[in-house]
N, C-alpha and C positions, 0 to 999 in steps of 0.2 A: 504494500500500500504506500501511496505517496506520503511524504512527510507533511505535517500540517502547514508549516510555513510555506513550502512549495505549493501546496494546494491553494492556500489563500492568495499567493502571488499569481498563480495561474488564473484565478477568478477575481482578480483585482477590480475589474469593471463592475462585476456584480456586488462586490464589497462596497464600492463607491455608491452604487444605487441604493443599497441598504442604508448607508449613512445619510444619503440625501432624503430618506423618508423621515428622518428626525427633523423637527422644525428648527429653523435657524434660531440661534440664541436660546435654545432649550437644551438643558443638560440631559444627557442620557448616560446610563451606566454600561459597563462591560456586559452585565447581565441582560440589559435591554437589547444590546447589539446581538448577543448570542441567541436570544429568543427569536429575533428576526432572521438570523443566520440559519437557525435550525428549521424554520418554516420553509426556507428556500432550498436548503441542502440537507434535508432530513436523512436520507439514506447514507450520504457521505459522513454526516455527523455521527451516526450510529457506528459506522466503520471506525471512525476516530476513537470513539469510546471503547470499542472492542479491542483496538490495538493497545490501549493502555489499561485494560482491565486487570492485568497481573499486578499492577502497582497498588491495587486496592483503593485507589483514589482517581478513577478514570475521569470523572467529571471535573474535579479540581485540576488535574493535569491538563486536560484538553482546554478548559476555559482559561487557564493560565497562559498556555501557548497562544491562544487566540488574542488575549489581551496584550501579550508581548508583541505580537505582530502589529496590532493597532499602534502601540507605542513606537514601534520602529518606522511607521509609515505616516506619521502625523502630517507632514507637509504634503505628501501625495494625496492623502485622504481628506485633507483640509479640516483637520480636527486638532484640538488642543486639550491637554489635560487640565482638569479643574482641581477638584479635591478628591481625596479618598474618603468615602462615606459608607455608611451601612446600606446594605441591599440584601434582599432575601434571595437565597440560592435555590437551586432546583430541589433541594431537600427540605425547604421551608425554614432553614436556619439563617440567621443574620450573620453577615460577614462584611468586613471592611474591604471595599474594592474601589477601583479607579472609576471616576466619572469623567465625561468628555463634553466638549462643546464644539459644534460645527463652526468653522471660521469663515465660511463663504456666505 
């Protein structure tokens, strides 16, 4: 299976479209992005989770890699980091994660 970073790079245009769906000047979290990402790429997202299932923390690992990709592409994606704040994860637990703002 393709590495997550390579997969996201290959689908950069789709990633940009997902980000464009967030309103300008409206903060969104990494979890918000991942939710929209999974709607568009559900099958591939499941494959990503399966790849990291042996770690025992497949959601955390995959989500972390996706968030790192966003961080590495802020200028291309026209986003900027705002704060790290609490957000509910897929297990219903609160965690402190990165929040973003569209810059265009």
